[in-house]
PAZANU-322697 format. One line per 3 residues: number of its first residue (from 1); their letters; for each residue x, z negated, y negated of N, C-alpha, C. Coordinates in Angstrom, 1 decimal, m for minus. Each point is the difference from the previous one (the first is absolute). Example, Ala and Ser with C-alpha at 12.3 -4.5 7.8 and 13.67 -1.06 7.14 Angstrom:
1) AS) 13.2:m7.8:5.7:m0.9:0.0:m1.2:0.9:0.0:m1.2; m0.4:0.7:m1.1:0.9:0.0:m1.1:m0.8:m0.8:m1.1
REM end
This chain:
1) LER) 154.5:m158.4:m128.6:1.4:0.3:m0.2:0.8:m1.3:m0.3; 1.0:m0.2:0.7:0.8:m1.2:m0.1:1.4:0.2:m0.7; 0.5:1.3:0.2:1.3:0.3:m0.5:0.0:1.3:m0.8
4) LDL) 0.5:0.0:m1.1:0.1:1.2:m0.9:1.5:0.2:m0.2; 0.5:1.1:0.6:1.4:0.4:m0.1:0.2:1.2:m0.8; 0.5:m0.1:m1.2:0.2:1.1:m0.9:1.5:0.1:m0.3
7) CRT) 0.8:m0.5:0.9:1.5:0.0:m0.2:0.4:1.5:m0.1; 1.0:0.2:m0.9:0.6:1.3:m0.2:m1.0:1.1:m0.4; m1.0:m0.4:m0.7:m0.9:1.0:m0.6:0.1:m0.1:m1.5
10) RAG) m0.8:0.7:m0.7:m0.1:m0.1:m1.5:m1.3:m0.7:m0.4; m0.5:m0.8:1.0:m1.3:m0.7:m0.3:0.1:m1.0:m1.2; 1.2:m0.5:m0.2:0.1:m1.0:m1.1:m0.2:0.7:m1.4
13) EGG) 0.1:1.3:m0.1:m0.2:0.6:m1.2:m1.4:0.1:m0.4; m0.9:m0.2:1.0:m1.4:0.0:m0.3:m0.6:m1.4:0.3; 0.8:m1.0:m0.3:m0.4:m1.4:0.4:m1.3:m0.5:m0.5
16) ASL) m0.4:0.4:m1.2:m1.2:m0.5:m0.5:m1.2:0.2:0.9; m0.1:1.2:0.6:m1.1:0.3:0.9:0.1:m0.7:1.3; 1.2:m0.3:0.4:0.2:m0.8:1.2:m0.5:m1.4:m0.2
19) WTA) 0.3:m0.6:m1.1:m0.5:m1.4:m0.2:m1.5:0.0:m0.3; m0.6:1.0:m0.6:m1.4:0.1:m0.1:m0.7:0.0:1.4; 0.6:0.7:0.9:m0.5:0.0:1.4:0.0:m1.3:0.6
22) LLS) 1.1:m0.7:m0.2:0.2:m1.4:0.6:m1.0:m0.9:m0.6; m0.3:0.1:m1.3:m0.9:m0.9:m0.7:m1.4:0.3:0.3; m0.3:1.1:0.7:m1.4:0.4:0.3:m0.6:m0.9:1.1
25) GKL) 0.9:m0.8:0.7:m0.5:m0.8:1.0:m0.2:0.7:1.4; 0.4:1.3:0.1:m0.2:0.7:1.2:1.1:m0.1:1.0; 1.0:m0.7:m0.4:1.1:m0.3:1.0:0.3:m1.5:0.1
28) PRL) m1.0:m0.7:0.5:0.1:m1.4:0.1:1.0:m0.6:1.0; 0.4:0.8:1.0:0.9:m0.4:1.0:1.4:0.4:m0.3; 0.3:0.7:m1.1:1.3:0.5:m0.3:1.0:m1.1:m0.1
31) SRI) 1.0:0.0:0.9:0.9:m1.1:0.0:1.5:0.4:m0.3; 0.2:1.3:0.1:1.4:0.5:m0.2:0.0:1.2:m0.9; 0.7:0.0:m1.0:0.2:1.2:m0.9:1.4:0.3:m0.2
34) DLS) 0.4:1.2:0.4:1.4:0.5:m0.1:0.1:1.1:m1.1; 0.5:m0.4:m1.1:0.2:1.0:m1.1:1.5:0.1:m0.3; 0.8:m0.2:1.0:1.5:0.1:m0.2:0.3:1.5:m0.2
37) YAG) 0.9:0.3:m0.9:0.4:1.4:m0.3:m1.1:0.9:m0.4; m1.1:m0.6:m0.6:m1.2:0.7:m0.3:0.0:0.5:m1.5; 1.0:m0.1:m0.7:0.0:0.5:m1.4:m0.9:m0.7:m0.9
40) MNA) m0.1:m1.3:0.2:m0.9:m0.7:m0.9:0.4:0.0:m1.5; m1.0:0.2:m0.8:0.3:0.0:m1.5:m0.6:m1.2:m0.6; 0.2:m0.1:m1.3:m0.5:m1.2:m0.7:m1.5:m0.2:0.1
43) EAV) m0.8:1.1:0.0:m1.4:m0.1:0.2:m0.4:m0.5:1.3; 0.7:0.4:1.1:m0.3:m0.5:1.3:0.3:m1.5:0.2; 1.1:m0.5:m0.6:0.4:m1.4:0.1:m1.0:m0.8:m0.8
46) TGL) m0.4:0.5:m1.2:m1.0:m0.7:m0.8:m1.3:m0.1:0.7; m0.4:1.1:0.7:m1.2:0.0:0.8:0.0:m1.0:1.1; 1.2:m0.1:0.7:0.2:m1.0:1.0:m0.2:m1.4:m0.5
49) ADA) 0.6:m0.2:m1.2:m0.2:m1.4:m0.6:m1.4:m0.3:m0.3; m0.8:1.0:m0.4:m1.4:m0.1:m0.3:m0.7:m0.3:1.3; 0.3:0.7:1.1:m0.6:m0.3:1.3:0.3:m1.4:0.5
52) VRS) 1.2:m0.5:m0.2:0.3:m1.4:0.3:m0.9:m0.9:m0.8; 0.0:0.2:m1.3:m0.8:m0.9:m0.8:m1.5:0.0:0.3; m0.5:1.1:0.5:m1.4:0.1:0.3:m0.3:m0.4:1.5
55) GGL) 1.0:m0.4:0.7:m0.3:m0.5:1.4:m0.1:1.1:1.0; 0.4:1.2:m0.4:m0.1:1.1:0.9:1.0:0.1:1.2; 0.9:m0.9:0.0:1.1:0.1:1.0:0.1:m1.3:0.8
58) VEV) m1.1:m0.8:0.0:0.2:m1.4:0.6:0.2:0.0:1.5; m0.3:1.1:0.7:0.3:0.1:1.4:1.4:0.6:0.4; 0.7:0.5:m1.1:1.3:0.6:0.3:1.0:m1.0:0.3
61) SIL) 0.7:0.3:1.2:1.1:m0.9:0.4:1.3:0.6:m0.1; 0.1:1.3:0.0:1.3:0.7:m0.2:m0.2:1.1:m1.1; 0.8:m0.1:m1.0:m0.1:0.9:m1.2:1.5:0.5:m0.2
64) DLR) 0.2:1.3:0.3:1.4:0.5:m0.1:0.0:1.0:m1.2; 0.8:m0.4:m1.0:0.1:0.8:m1.3:1.4:0.4:m0.2; 0.9:m0.1:1.0:1.4:0.3:m0.1:0.2:1.4:m0.5
67) ENG) 1.2:0.2:m0.6:0.5:1.3:m0.5:m1.0:0.7:m0.9; m0.6:m0.7:m0.9:m0.8:0.5:m1.1:0.6:m0.4:m1.3; 1.3:0.2:m0.1:0.8:m0.5:m1.1:m0.2:0.8:m1.3
70) GVG) m0.8:1.0:m0.1:m0.2:0.8:m1.2:m0.9:m0.7:m1.0; m0.4:m1.2:0.3:m0.9:m0.8:m0.8:0.8:m1.0:m0.7; m0.2:m0.2:m1.3:0.7:m1.0:m0.8:m0.3:m1.5:0.5
73) NGV) 1.0:m0.8:m0.2:m0.2:m1.4:0.4:m1.2:m0.7:m0.7; m0.3:0.4:m1.2:m1.1:m0.6:m0.7:m1.3:0.2:0.7; m0.2:1.1:0.6:m1.2:0.3:0.8:0.0:m0.8:1.3
76) WDT) 1.1:0.0:0.6:0.1:m0.9:1.3:m0.2:m1.4:m0.4; 0.4:m0.4:m1.1:m0.2:m1.4:m0.4:m1.5:m0.3:m0.2; m0.8:1.0:m0.5:m1.4:m0.1:m0.1:m0.6:m0.2:1.4
79) FMH) 0.5:0.7:0.9:m0.5:m0.1:1.4:0.3:m1.4:0.5; 1.2:m0.5:m0.2:0.3:m1.3:0.5:m0.8:m1.1:m0.6; m0.3:0.1:m1.3:m0.8:m0.9:m0.7:m1.4:0.0:0.5
82) AIA) m0.5:1.2:0.4:m1.4:0.1:0.5:m0.1:m0.8:1.3; 1.0:0.1:0.9:0.0:m0.8:1.2:0.0:m1.5:m0.3; 0.9:m0.4:m0.9:0.1:m1.4:m0.3:m1.2:m0.6:m0.7
85) ESE) m0.6:0.8:m0.9:m1.1:m0.6:m0.8:m1.4:0.3:0.5; m0.1:0.9:1.0:m1.4:0.3:0.5:m0.5:m1.1:0.8; m1.3:m0.2:m0.2:m0.7:m1.1:0.8:0.0:0.4:1.5
88) AGL) m0.3:1.2:0.3:0.0:0.5:1.4:1.4:0.3:0.5; 0.8:0.7:m0.9:1.4:0.4:0.4:0.1:0.8:1.3; 1.0:m0.4:0.7:0.2:0.7:1.3:0.2:m1.2:1.1
91) PRL) m1.1:m0.7:0.3:0.1:m1.2:0.8:0.6:0.3:1.5; m0.2:1.1:0.5:0.5:0.3:1.4:1.3:0.7:0.0; 0.6:0.3:m1.1:1.3:0.7:m0.1:1.1:m0.7:0.7
94) RTL) 0.6:0.6:0.9:1.2:m0.6:0.6:1.3:0.9:m0.1; m0.2:1.3:m0.4:1.1:0.8:m0.2:m0.2:0.9:m1.2; 0.9:m0.1:m1.0:m0.1:0.8:m1.2:1.3:0.7:m0.2
97) GLP) 0.0:1.3:0.1:1.2:0.8:m0.2:0.0:0.5:m1.4; 1.1:m0.3:m0.8:0.1:0.3:m1.4:1.2:0.9:m0.2; m0.1:0.8:m1.1:1.2:0.8:m0.4:1.2:m0.9:m0.2
100) YVL) 1.1:0.5:0.4:1.3:m0.8:m0.1:0.2:m0.6:m1.4; m0.1:0.9:m1.0:0.3:m0.5:m1.4:m0.9:m1.1:m0.4; m1.3:0.1:0.4:m0.9:m1.1:m0.3:0.4:m1.3:0.7
103) AIE) 0.3:0.1:1.2:0.4:m1.2:0.7:1.2:m0.7:m0.6; 0.9:0.8:m0.5:1.2:m0.6:m0.6:m0.2:m0.5:m1.4; m0.8:0.8:m0.8:m0.1:m0.4:m1.4:m1.3:m0.6:m0.5
106) GGG) m1.1:0.1:0.8:m1.3:m0.4:m0.6:m0.9:m0.8:0.8; 0.5:m0.5:1.2:m0.9:m0.6:0.9:m0.5:m1.4:m0.3; 0.4:m0.6:m1.2:m0.3:m1.4:m0.3:m1.5:m0.3:m0.1
109) AIA) m0.8:0.9:m0.5:m1.4:m0.2:m0.3:m0.8:m0.6:1.2; 0.3:0.5:1.2:m0.8:m0.4:1.1:0.3:m1.5:0.4; 1.1:m0.5:m0.4:0.4:m1.3:0.4:m0.6:m1.1:m0.9
112) T) m0.6:0.5:m1.1:m0.6:m1.0:m1.0:m1.4:m0.4:0.4
REM end
């Protein structure tokens, strides 16, 4: 599996199990994840941050998280810090779609 498209689903509400699957190592070729409009909650974004820290997304080149604005900026900030501070991070990432509010108010962490 190279592409996981969960756009316009409620998959983001069960995000913890999604990141557990990614961290299992059974999707080593996964390069694109689309969770736009997926109803991500704080637990899902925190799980995503944990997956980044653990090196579970090192092959991902496109990560679309747009239109998941129901999560507070503090949680998105945790995700951005995970990218910036992780040893593995997201080395192949070339496209990152973020909620509009985050891009306007909170995107500074990734630049540090």
